[in-house]
C-alpha positions in Angstrom: 24.6 -13.1 24.2 22.8 -11.4 21.4 19.1 -11.3 21.3 18.3 -13.9 18.8 14.3 -13.0 18.5 14.9 -9.4 18.2 11.3 -7.3 18.5 10.4 -6.6 15.1 10.4 -2.9 13.8 7.1 -1.1 14.3 6.0 0.9 11.3 5.5 4.4 12.2 2.3 5.9 11.2 1.4 9.5 10.7 -1.9 11.3 10.1 -1.9 13.9 7.5 -4.7 16.6 6.7 -5.5 17.1 3.1 -6.5 20.8 1.5 -10.2 19.4 2.1 -9.7 19.1 5.8 -9.7 15.2 5.5 -7.4 13.4 7.9 -5.4 10.7 6.0 -3.1 7.8 7.4 0.6 7.2 6.0 3.2 4.9 6.8 6.5 6.5 7.3 9.1 4.5 5.0 12.4 6.8 5.5 13.4 10.3 6.8 16.4 11.7 5.7 18.5 14.9 5.0 19.5 16.0 1.7 21.0 19.4 0.4 20.1 20.7 3.8 16.2 20.0 3.4 14.6 17.4 5.7 12.7 14.9 3.6 10.2 12.1 4.5 8.7 9.0 2.1 5.5 7.8 3.1 2.6 5.7 1.8 -0.7 6.0 2.3 -2.3 3.0 4.6 -5.4 2.5 2.6 -4.0 3.2 -0.8 -0.4 1.8 -1.3 -0.1 3.1 -4.7 0.2 7.1 -3.4 3.4 6.9 -1.9 4.7 10.8 -1.3 8.0 12.8 -0.7 7.5 15.4 1.8 9.9 18.6 2.6 9.9 20.1 6.1 9.6 23.8 5.6 9.0 26.3 8.8 7.6 23.4 10.7 5.1 21.7 8.2 5.3 19.5 5.4 5.0 20.2 1.9 4.5 17.7 -0.8 7.7 17.5 -2.9 7.1 17.2 -7.1 8.9 17.7 -10.4 12.2 18.0 -10.4 12.9 18.4 -7.2 11.1 15.0 -6.7 13.3 13.1 -9.0 16.2 14.8 -8.0 15.6 13.6 -4.4 14.2 10.2 -5.2 17.3 9.5 -7.5 19.8 10.7 -4.5 17.8 8.0 -2.0 17.9 5.4 -4.6 22.2 5.9 -4.8 22.3 6.4 -1.3 23.4 9.9 -1.5 21.4 11.4 1.2 21.9 11.2 5.4 
């Protein structure tokens, strides 16, 4: 018999360190592959208006901006990511 009261999904939070060395808490909304890259969509816990798209590069995370940001977000909205 299926569980009628499944456990709620726990939001994953991550700590990122900005350029000035300050730690900031983000909630992970999505992690996905697109055109050979691994991307993460995160939201600042203290400022929900700050949403970042990050790309994994050599074991580190970089902020995605500009044309690449638009292309990846469009692919995400059209469910063209893995």
